[in-house]
N, C-alpha and C positions, 0 to 999 in steps of 0.2 A: 686219326682225326683229319690230318692234312689230305689224305686220299679222299675222305668223305667230302671235304670242302672243294677239292678239285673236281670231283664227280658232279657236284652241284653246279660249279662254275661252267662246266662243259655242256650242261643242259641248256637248250635255248629257252628264252623267255616265251611264255604263252602269248599268242598274238593279241594285240589290242588295236581295234579299228581306228582309223584316222578320225572319224567323228567323235569317238569316245575320248581320244587323246586331246582333241581340241576342246571338248566340253570340260575335261579336267583342268586344262590350262586356264580356261576362263574362270573356273571356280577358284583356283589357287591365286590367280592374279587379283580377283575381287577380294579374297581373304587378305592378301598382302596389303592392298590399299586400305582395307578396314583396320588391319593391325597397325599400320603406320599412322592412321588418323587418330588412333587411341592415345598416341603420345606417351607410351609407357604404362598406360592404365591396363586394367584387367579386361579380357575379352570374354565373349559369351561362352566360349569353349572352356574357359577356366573354371566354370561351375562344375564341369565334369572332372577337371584336374583336381579341384578341391576335394571332391569325394574320394578320389584315389589317394590323394595326399593324406587325408585323415585316416584312411584305411591302412596306409603304410605305417603310421605311428603305432596302431594297434597290433599289426602283424609283427613288425620288427621289435616291438616292445617286449616280446617274449624272450628276446636274446640279450636283454639288458638295457639300462637307461641310455647309454651312448647310441646304440643302434636304434633304439626307440626314438631318440631325438632326430637322427638322420633319416629314419625310416620313411617319413612322409615324402621327402624329396626323392629318396632312392626308388620307392615304388612308383612314384609319379613319373619318373624317367624310365623305369624298367618296363612298365606295361606297354607303352607304344614301341619301345625298342625291341622287345621280345616278339611282339606282333609283326613288326617289320622284318625281323630275322626269320620268322616262320613263313611269311609271304615270299621272302627271298628264296628259301629252300623249295617252295612250291613253284617258284618262277612266275609269280603273279605280279606283273609290273604295277597295276593300279593299286593293289593292296599294299605293296612294298612302299611306293611313293607316299601314299596317304598316311600310313603309320609313321614313316620316317619324317615326313613333313611335320606332323603333330608331336613327334618326339622333340624336334627342335623348337616347336612353338612352346613347349613346356619350359624351355630355357628362358623365354621371355617372362613367363609367369614367375619362375624362380628368381629372375633378376629383379623384378619389381619387389618381391619379398625381401631379397637381400639388401636392396637399396634403403629399405625401411628399418634396418637393424638398429641404428642409433636413435632415429626419430620415433620409432614405434607408434606411428600414427594410423596404420592400417587396422581395421576391425579384425579381430582374431576369432576363429571358429575352433571349437574343440569337441571331441566326443566324450570327454571326461568331465571332471568337476570344473566349472567355469571359474571358480575361485583360485584354481591352480594353473590356469592357462599361462603359457610362456611363449615368447616370440622365438621361433626356431633359430633364426639366424643371429639374433642378439646373443643367444646362448652359445651357438656354434662358433661365431666369430670371436666372442669373448674367450671361449676355451682355447681357441687357436691363437689368440693374441693379435688379431687383425681387425678388430672392430672399427678402428679409425679409417680403415680402407674399404668399408662396406660399399660405398657408391662406386669406387673404382673397380672393385671385383664385379659388382653388378653390371657395370658398363661392358666389361670383357665378356661376361656370360651372355649379355644381350646381343652383342656383336656376333658371337658364335651362333646364337639362335637364328639371327637373321641370315647369316651366311649359309647355314644349313638348310633353311627353308628355300632360299634362292637356288642353292645347288640342286635340291630335289626338283624344282620346277625346270631348271636348266636340263637336268637329265631326262625329264619327260619330254621336253622340247627336242632333245637329241633323238629320242625314240621316234618322234614324229618325223624328223628329217630322215632317220634311218629307214622308216617304213616307205617314205616317198622314193628314196634312192634305190630301195630293194626292188621296186616295181619297174624301174627304168631299164635294167639290163635285159629284161625279156623283150622289150620293144626294140632296144638297140641290137639284140641278137637277131630278131626278125628282119630288121633293116639291113644288117650285115649279110644275111642269107639272100635277101632280095638283090643286094648289090652284086653279090657273087654270081647270081644267076644271070645278071645283065652284063657282067664283065666279059670281054672278048677272050676266047680260048687261045692261049699262047701256042698251042700245038697246031 
């Protein structure tokens, strides 16, 4: 397994043009501004997160009520994370950053849900009987004995989400800088050759 990971690590990333990187950076910057302006509310992408979340309850529900309860959040995080891992193995930088960015965006969605554990003011959606719908994190935090810390836990999860998204954008920015510096040695090498040709012969 370690040898497999090392072999992937040794593979170069597939090239991504400078205009493409710049376009992606503009997209992520705009999304970050949009996300920040929501002040902790749900974002448009969370409609897709909700579908995956509900599917997670149904999928993991086959393995018992505990996993069924946690399954919504588990699948919601697993889907973008596994897609990011696949893009990493294929050395596709755009796909890797996109999936990892929205993996961390899911943490914001989860944090909003967590912060509502005691208040239970958010409208809930279920694929089952609406008469038996329950608040995931009210149940989870109650079982763990940490219900009174719901907003504090949510704040930590939200910070991790923001830090992760910013790290993804920073990495993509680093790739842009790397692409720019990679093209410079060629010009420097030509310049060095020209300088050598003009240098006096010590012999």
